[in-house]
C-alpha positions as CSV (number, residue, x, y, z in Angstrom):
1,M,112.9,107.6,98.6
2,P,113.2,110.8,100.7
3,K,110.6,113.2,99.5
4,R,108.7,116.2,100.9
5,L,105.6,115.2,103.0
6,I,102.4,116.4,101.5
7,K,99.6,114.7,103.5
8,T,99.4,112.0,106.2
9,N,97.0,109.7,108.0
10,V,97.7,107.2,110.8
11,A,96.6,103.6,111.2
12,G,97.1,101.2,114.0
13,S,100.4,99.3,114.0
14,H,99.1,96.1,115.4
15,A,96.6,95.5,112.6
16,V,99.1,96.6,109.9
17,G,101.7,94.3,111.3
18,G,99.4,91.3,111.1
19,S,98.5,92.1,107.5
20,L,102.1,92.5,106.5
21,A,103.1,89.3,108.2
22,S,100.4,87.4,106.2
23,L,101.5,89.1,103.0
24,R,105.2,88.1,103.6
25,K,104.1,84.5,104.2
26,K,101.9,84.5,101.0
27,L,104.8,85.8,98.9
28,G,107.4,83.4,100.5
29,I,109.6,86.3,101.7
30,P,112.3,85.1,104.0
31,G,112.4,86.2,107.6
32,S,115.4,86.2,109.8
33,F,118.7,84.8,108.5
34,P,119.6,81.2,109.3
35,A,122.3,80.7,112.0
36,E,124.9,79.5,109.6
37,V,124.4,82.6,107.4
38,L,124.8,84.9,110.5
39,D,127.9,83.1,111.5
40,D,129.3,83.4,107.9
41,A,128.5,87.1,108.0
42,E,130.3,87.6,111.3
43,R,133.4,85.9,109.9
44,A,133.1,88.1,106.8
45,A,132.9,91.3,108.8
46,A,135.9,90.4,110.8
47,R,138.1,90.3,107.6
48,W,138.4,94.0,107.6
49,T,139.9,94.3,111.0
50,E,141.6,90.9,111.4
51,D,143.0,89.9,107.9
52,P,146.1,91.9,106.9
53,D,146.2,90.4,103.4
54,F,142.6,91.5,102.9
55,Q,143.4,95.0,104.1
56,A,146.5,95.3,101.9
57,R,144.3,95.1,98.7
58,F,142.9,98.6,99.4
59,V,144.9,101.8,98.8
60,D,144.6,104.3,101.6
61,R,142.4,107.2,100.6
62,S,141.3,108.1,104.1
63,D,142.6,111.7,103.7
64,I,139.8,112.5,101.2
65,P,136.8,114.1,103.0
66,F,134.0,112.0,101.5
67,V,130.4,112.6,102.5
68,T,127.2,110.5,102.2
69,V,123.8,111.9,101.4
70,D,120.8,109.5,102.2
71,P,117.5,109.4,104.0
72,A,118.0,110.5,107.6
73,S,117.2,107.0,109.0
74,S,119.4,105.0,106.6
75,L,122.3,102.9,108.0
76,D,123.0,100.8,104.9
77,L,125.1,103.5,103.2
78,D,126.3,102.3,99.8
79,Q,127.9,105.5,98.3
80,A,130.0,108.5,99.2
81,F,131.3,111.3,97.0
82,F,133.9,114.0,96.8
83,I,133.9,116.5,93.9
84,E,136.7,118.8,92.7
85,R,137.1,121.2,89.9
86,E,139.6,120.0,87.2
87,G,140.4,122.8,84.9
88,A,137.2,123.8,83.2
89,G,135.7,120.4,84.1
90,Y,135.3,118.2,87.2
91,L,136.8,115.2,89.0
92,V,134.0,113.2,90.7
93,R,135.3,110.6,93.2
94,Y,132.5,108.1,93.9
95,A,133.0,105.5,96.5
96,I,130.8,102.4,96.6
97,S,130.8,99.7,99.3
98,A,133.0,96.7,98.5
99,V,130.7,94.3,100.4
100,G,131.2,91.7,97.7
101,M,134.9,91.5,98.8
102,F,133.8,90.3,102.2
103,I,131.7,87.3,101.1
104,E,133.2,83.8,100.7
105,P,132.1,82.4,97.3
106,G,129.9,79.4,97.6
107,G,129.4,79.9,101.4
108,P,126.1,80.1,103.3
109,L,126.0,83.9,103.0
110,D,126.6,83.9,99.3
111,A,123.8,81.3,98.7
112,E,121.4,83.3,100.9
113,T,122.0,86.6,98.9
114,H,121.3,84.7,95.7
115,R,118.0,83.5,97.2
116,R,117.0,87.0,98.3
117,G,118.2,89.1,95.4
118,Q,117.6,92.5,96.9
119,T,116.5,94.3,100.1
120,L,112.8,94.6,100.5
121,Y,111.3,97.6,102.2
122,G,108.0,97.6,104.2
123,P,106.4,100.0,106.7
124,D,107.5,97.8,109.6
125,G,111.1,97.6,108.5
126,S,113.3,96.2,105.8
127,I,114.1,92.7,104.9
128,P,117.8,93.1,104.1
129,L,119.9,91.4,101.4
130,H,122.8,91.0,103.9
131,P,122.8,90.6,107.7
132,E,123.1,93.9,109.6
133,V,126.6,93.1,110.7
134,L,127.6,93.9,107.1
135,S,124.8,96.1,105.7
136,N,124.6,98.5,108.7
137,D,128.1,98.1,110.0
138,A,131.3,96.6,108.5
139,A,130.4,97.3,104.8
140,S,128.4,100.5,105.4
141,L,130.1,103.8,104.7
142,L,129.4,105.2,108.1
143,P,131.1,108.5,109.1
144,G,134.4,108.3,111.0
145,R,135.0,104.7,110.1
146,E,137.5,103.3,107.6
147,R,135.7,101.3,105.0
148,P,136.8,99.3,101.9
149,V,135.3,100.6,98.6
150,Y,135.4,100.5,94.9
151,L,136.6,104.0,94.2
152,W,135.5,105.5,90.9
153,Y,137.2,108.4,89.3
154,H,135.0,110.2,86.8
155,H,136.5,113.0,84.7
156,L,133.9,115.4,83.3
157,D,134.4,118.2,80.8
158,A,132.9,121.7,81.3
159,S,129.5,120.6,80.2
160,G,129.4,117.6,82.6
161,E,130.0,115.0,79.9
162,L,132.0,112.0,81.0
163,T,135.4,111.8,79.3
164,W,137.3,109.1,81.3
165,T,136.7,106.6,84.2
166,W,139.0,104.6,86.4
167,I,138.4,102.3,89.4
168,E,140.6,101.2,92.2
169,L,140.1,99.4,95.5
170,A,140.5,101.9,98.3
171,A,140.0,102.5,102.0
172,I,138.1,105.7,102.7
173,R,136.7,107.4,105.8
174,S,133.5,109.5,105.3
175,V,133.5,112.7,107.4
176,A,129.7,113.2,107.6
177,K,126.4,111.4,107.2
178,L,124.0,113.9,105.6
179,S,120.3,113.6,104.9
180,Y,118.5,114.9,101.8
181,D,116.3,117.2,103.9
182,Q,119.3,118.5,105.8
183,V,121.2,119.5,102.6
184,Q,118.1,120.9,101.0
185,A,117.5,123.0,104.1
186,A,121.0,124.4,103.9
187,F,120.5,125.3,100.2
188,D,117.2,127.0,101.2
189,G,118.9,129.2,103.8
190,G,118.5,126.9,106.8
191,P,121.2,125.6,109.2
192,S,124.7,125.2,107.9
193,L,126.1,121.8,107.3
194,P,128.7,120.3,109.8
195,P,132.1,121.9,109.6
196,E,133.7,118.6,108.5
197,V,132.0,119.1,105.1
198,K,134.1,121.0,102.7
199,D,132.5,124.3,101.8
200,D,132.2,123.8,98.1
201,Q,130.9,120.2,98.1
202,M,127.2,120.9,97.9
203,A,127.6,123.7,95.4
204,L,129.6,121.3,93.2
205,L,126.9,118.6,93.7
206,A,124.3,121.1,92.4
207,E,126.5,122.2,89.6
208,V,127.4,118.8,88.3
209,G,123.8,117.4,89.0
210,M,122.2,120.2,86.9
211,K,124.6,119.8,84.1
212,R,124.0,116.0,84.0
213,Q,120.3,116.7,83.9
214,I,120.8,118.9,80.9
215,L,122.8,116.2,79.2
216,E,120.1,113.6,80.0
217,A,117.5,115.9,78.4
218,S,119.6,116.5,75.3
219,R,120.0,112.8,74.5
220,G,116.2,112.2,75.0
221,G,116.3,110.7,78.4
222,I,113.6,111.4,81.0
223,S,113.5,111.0,84.7
224,L,109.9,111.5,86.0
225,A,109.9,113.1,89.5
226,L,106.4,111.9,90.4
227,P,104.9,112.2,93.9
228,E,105.4,108.8,95.4
229,Q,102.9,107.1,97.7
230,V,104.7,105.7,100.7
231,V,103.9,104.1,104.1
232,E,105.9,105.3,107.1
233,A,106.1,104.4,110.8
234,H,104.6,107.3,112.7
235,E,103.8,107.9,116.4
236,G,103.3,104.2,117.3
237,G,101.3,103.5,114.1
238,Y,101.7,104.0,110.4
239,R,100.8,106.8,108.0
240,L,100.3,107.2,104.2
241,A,102.0,110.0,102.4
242,F,102.8,111.5,99.1
243,R,106.4,112.7,98.8
244,N,108.0,114.8,96.2
245,M,111.7,114.4,95.3
246,T,113.9,117.3,96.5
247,R,116.3,119.0,94.2
248,V,119.2,117.6,96.3
249,E,117.9,114.1,95.8
250,E,117.7,114.7,92.0
251,W,121.3,116.0,91.9
252,N,122.6,113.1,94.0
253,A,120.7,110.7,91.8
254,Q,122.6,112.1,88.8
255,L,125.9,110.9,90.4
256,S,124.5,107.4,90.7
257,L,123.3,107.5,87.1
258,L,126.7,108.9,85.9
259,T,128.4,105.9,87.5
260,G,125.9,103.4,86.0
261,I,126.4,104.9,82.6
262,A,130.2,104.7,83.0
263,A,129.9,101.1,84.1
264,A,127.8,100.2,81.0
265,R,130.4,101.8,78.8
266,L,133.2,99.8,80.3
267,M,131.3,96.5,80.1
268,G,129.9,97.3,76.6
269,D,133.4,98.1,75.2
270,A,134.8,94.9,76.8
271,N,131.7,92.9,75.7
272,V,131.3,91.3,79.1
273,G,129.1,92.1,82.1
274,I,125.5,92.8,83.0
275,L,123.3,95.7,81.8
276,R,120.1,97.2,83.1
277,T,117.9,97.4,80.0
278,M,114.5,98.8,79.0
279,P,113.0,98.6,75.5
280,P,111.8,101.7,73.7
281,A,108.2,102.7,73.9
282,E,106.2,101.5,70.9
283,R,104.7,104.0,68.5
284,R,101.1,103.0,69.3
285,D,101.8,103.8,73.0
286,I,103.2,107.2,72.2
287,E,100.1,107.9,70.1
288,R,97.8,106.7,72.9
289,L,99.6,109.1,75.3
290,R,99.0,111.9,72.8
291,S,95.3,111.1,72.9
292,V,95.4,111.3,76.7
293,A,97.0,114.7,76.5
294,R,94.3,115.9,74.1
295,A,91.6,114.6,76.4
296,L,93.1,116.5,79.3
297,R,93.4,119.6,77.1
298,L,97.2,119.6,77.4
299,N,98.8,121.1,74.3
300,W,101.3,118.7,72.9
301,P,102.6,120.2,69.6
302,E,103.5,118.0,66.7
303,G,107.2,117.5,66.4
304,V,107.7,117.9,70.1
305,S,109.3,114.7,71.6
306,Y,107.8,112.8,74.5
307,P,110.7,113.6,76.9
308,Y,110.7,117.3,76.2
309,F,106.9,117.6,76.6
310,V,106.8,115.6,79.8
311,R,109.4,117.7,81.5
312,G,107.0,120.7,81.3
313,I,104.1,118.9,83.0
314,S,103.4,119.6,86.7
315,S,102.0,116.9,89.0
316,H,100.5,119.6,91.1
317,T,97.6,120.2,88.7
318,S,94.8,117.7,88.3
319,A,95.4,117.3,84.5
320,G,99.1,117.0,85.1
321,A,98.7,114.3,87.7
322,A,96.5,112.3,85.4
323,F,98.8,112.6,82.4
324,L,102.0,111.7,84.4
325,N,100.2,108.7,85.8
326,E,99.8,107.5,82.2
327,A,103.2,108.6,81.1
328,V,105.1,106.6,83.8
329,G,103.7,103.4,82.2
330,L,105.0,104.2,78.8
331,F,108.3,102.5,79.3
332,R,107.9,98.9,80.5
333,G,109.9,95.7,80.4
334,A,113.0,96.7,82.4
335,G,115.3,93.8,83.0
336,Y,118.9,92.6,83.0
337,R,120.9,91.3,80.1
338,T,124.3,89.7,80.3
339,L,127.2,90.2,77.9
340,P,128.3,88.8,75.5
341,I,125.2,88.3,73.5
342,G,124.9,84.7,72.4
343,V,124.3,83.5,68.8
344,E,120.9,82.1,69.9
345,E,119.9,85.7,70.8
346,G,120.8,87.2,67.5
347,G,124.5,87.4,67.4
348,R,124.9,91.1,66.9
349,H,124.3,93.8,69.5
350,G,122.0,95.7,67.2
351,E,119.5,93.0,67.2
352,V,118.8,92.9,70.9
353,V,117.9,95.6,73.5
354,L,121.0,96.8,75.3
355,D,119.9,100.4,76.0
356,H,117.8,101.8,78.8
357,A,115.1,103.7,76.9
358,A,114.2,106.0,79.8
359,L,117.8,107.1,80.1
360,A,118.4,107.0,76.3
361,T,121.8,105.3,76.8
362,R,123.3,102.1,78.1
363,Y,123.1,101.7,81.8
364,A,124.1,99.3,84.6
365,H,123.3,98.8,88.2
366,V,126.4,99.2,90.3
367,T,125.7,101.8,93.1
368,A,123.8,99.7,95.6
369,P,125.6,96.5,96.4
370,L,124.4,96.4,100.0
371,R,120.8,96.2,98.7
372,R,121.0,94.6,95.2
373,L,122.8,91.4,94.2
374,A,123.5,92.3,90.6
375,D,125.6,95.3,91.6
376,R,128.2,93.1,93.4
377,Y,129.0,91.4,90.1
378,A,129.0,94.5,87.9
379,L,131.4,96.3,90.3
380,E,133.9,93.5,90.2
381,I,133.6,93.2,86.4
382,C,134.2,96.9,85.9
383,R,137.2,96.9,88.2
384,C,138.8,93.9,86.3
385,I,138.2,95.7,83.0
386,C,140.1,98.7,84.3
387,T,143.0,96.8,85.8
388,G,143.3,94.1,83.1
389,E,142.9,91.3,85.7
390,D,141.0,88.1,85.0
391,M,137.5,88.0,86.4
392,P,137.3,85.9,89.6
393,E,135.7,82.5,89.3
394,W,132.7,83.5,91.4
395,V,131.8,86.2,88.9
396,E,132.1,83.8,85.9
397,D,130.1,81.1,87.7
398,G,127.2,83.4,88.9
399,L,126.9,85.9,86.1
400,G,124.6,83.9,83.9
401,R,122.0,83.3,86.6
402,L,121.6,86.9,87.6
403,P,118.9,88.0,85.1
404,V,116.6,85.2,86.2
405,E,117.4,85.7,89.9
406,M,116.9,89.5,89.7
407,A,113.7,89.2,87.7
408,A,112.3,86.9,90.4
409,S,113.3,89.2,93.3
410,A,111.9,92.3,91.4
411,K,108.5,90.6,91.0
412,V,108.3,89.8,94.7
413,A,109.5,93.3,95.6
414,G,106.7,94.9,93.5
415,Q,104.1,92.6,94.9
416,Y,105.2,93.3,98.5
417,E,105.3,97.1,97.9
418,R,101.8,97.2,96.4
419,G,100.4,94.8,99.0
420,A,101.8,96.9,101.8
421,L,100.2,100.0,100.4
422,D,96.9,98.2,99.9
423,A,96.9,96.8,103.5
424,V,97.5,100.2,105.0
425,E,95.0,102.0,102.8
426,A,92.3,99.6,103.9
427,L,93.2,100.0,107.5
428,V,93.3,103.8,107.3
429,L,89.9,103.9,105.7
430,A,88.0,101.2,107.5
431,G,84.9,102.5,109.2
432,R,84.7,105.6,107.0
433,E,82.4,104.1,104.3
434,G,80.0,106.7,102.9
435,E,82.4,109.5,103.6
436,A,83.4,111.8,100.6
437,F,87.0,112.7,99.7
438,D,88.3,115.2,97.3
439,G,90.2,113.4,94.5
440,V,91.3,113.4,90.9
441,V,90.6,110.7,88.3
442,V,94.1,109.7,87.0
443,D,93.1,106.8,84.9
444,V,90.1,105.3,83.1
445,L,90.2,101.6,82.5
446,R,88.8,99.7,79.5
447,R,87.1,97.1,81.7
448,R,83.6,97.8,82.8
449,V,81.4,96.9,85.8
450,K,77.7,96.4,85.9
451,S,75.2,97.9,88.3
452,V,73.1,95.5,90.4
453,A,70.1,97.8,89.9
454,A,70.3,98.3,86.1
455,E,71.6,96.7,82.9
456,D,73.7,99.7,81.9
457,S,77.4,99.6,82.6
458,R,79.5,101.9,84.7
459,G,83.1,103.0,84.2
460,L,86.0,101.7,86.2
461,G,89.0,103.9,86.9
462,K,91.7,105.0,89.3
463,V,91.4,108.0,91.6
464,M,94.1,109.8,93.6
465,I,93.1,111.1,97.0
466,R,95.4,113.6,98.5
467,E,94.2,113.3,102.1
468,P,94.7,110.6,103.1
469,A,97.3,109.6,100.5
470,I,95.3,107.0,98.5
471,Q,95.3,105.6,95.0
472,A,92.4,103.3,94.5
473,T,89.6,102.0,92.2
474,I,86.6,104.2,91.5
475,V,83.4,103.3,89.7
476,G,80.8,105.4,88.1
477,D,79.9,107.5,85.1
478,P,81.2,109.8,83.8
479,L,84.8,109.1,84.6
480,V,87.1,111.5,82.7
481,R,90.9,111.7,83.2
482,G,92.1,114.8,85.0
483,T,88.7,115.8,86.5
484,K,88.3,116.6,90.1
485,V,85.6,114.5,91.8
486,S,84.0,113.9,95.1
487,A,84.9,110.3,95.7
488,V,82.7,108.4,98.1
489,L,84.2,105.5,99.9
490,R,82.2,102.4,99.0
491,R,84.2,99.8,100.8
492,A,87.4,99.3,102.8
493,E,87.9,95.6,103.6
494,I,90.8,94.8,105.9
495,S,90.5,91.1,105.3
496,T,91.2,91.4,101.5
497,S,93.1,94.7,101.6
498,T,90.5,96.2,99.2
499,V,89.6,99.8,98.8
500,E,87.0,101.1,96.4
501,F,85.4,104.5,95.8
502,R,82.3,105.5,93.8
503,L,81.0,108.7,92.3
504,P,78.0,110.2,94.2
505,G,74.8,108.3,93.2
506,E,76.6,105.0,92.3
507,A,76.0,103.2,95.6
508,G,74.7,100.0,93.9
509,V,77.7,99.3,91.8
510,V,79.5,96.1,92.2
511,D,82.1,94.1,90.2
512,G,80.7,92.2,87.2
């Protein structure tokens, strides 16, 4: 995610590369695409330029000045938008890559994407869902190039509420590839955007984005804009950083959320498709979070809901950072669920989880088909619902497998992301044992460790270091959430990707 850089530190690329290669082998992550898959992708890419029957399926909308807004380095561009006023409301045109239309069902490429599930991102590059001939070229919404898309028409009222949605297959031509930082700089008084971008587009993006944020809040949804720990390539090596989401990224994300909500409505009404779900937080977890707020001396009045309270907490204070670290784990268990719901699952919609609790509504993944397998299916289902066409055989055949396939790929993605961070953290800190760093205790764990030199126990927790950007284990007493500490580096083991800090005076503490 593109976020504002707070702090950095550099580690050697050779050592990091070796650690990441070992991690990928351990997790069974695929490397390069097999030759037959690459050949299949080349044939698929050629359809857009060489197959008149394929081209004829897409209505010409190349006169509409769409733009993309993504990280500056991105080439796999899934979405483009164009917004107009429509009376007191808005018409949001949202174009999403029709990469699924390129792929031959049952062919080598189709099978490989089911094996991979999603694009994986690491500091030394991505492991893509599709070969680059599609993801970075023929199916990517690059500027100045005609591309096939699922074109969504979202009609919004004056408050930003969705009133009607339609989808068509269309050919579009983006006029500009914009970055989040570039657009944010323009909002902040920096350089103007390219002349190809219609003057009102970014103002309308902000207007619609903020109204959608208000609606999200009103229905009890919550999007936590937490600083994200990331690894980046930098000056021949790698660096750790905390990044904060820009306002432009938040507004742009609301267009994606709008489309996912619209997709869920279409599929829910038709009782067919695949939803992204998340169960509601349990009462005991809410009460536990209230106790954390009290411990951190954050005033959470009775009767004030979790979403409302969280929005007022800043991650830039030590107590706020600790609280939000706990709050982000309140909603767990995100997954996918296909429709219709079978009798063996309860029979009626009300007896199973179909909503996404963090968004306080039904939701579906549809906006990233270049990077996520499930989106390919949901897009085609939504189109068929709108047009009244029968779903293709490949959708019916593959839909039931998706929840399991996506769960497996999500597990690998999480392990890879965390492992990459652990590896770079160890490499950045190796050789600095005994050095003290300013940090904040963001979590205190229930598990305890014992001292080698004494029978009494010592606390185990998590500390956030701002420079370098580290989140790691810390041992010692007392550990209190939200307190600033001088964290002494106890160990940084490259071989095990292990980093551990201690409070001053706790040099003899080891795992027990």
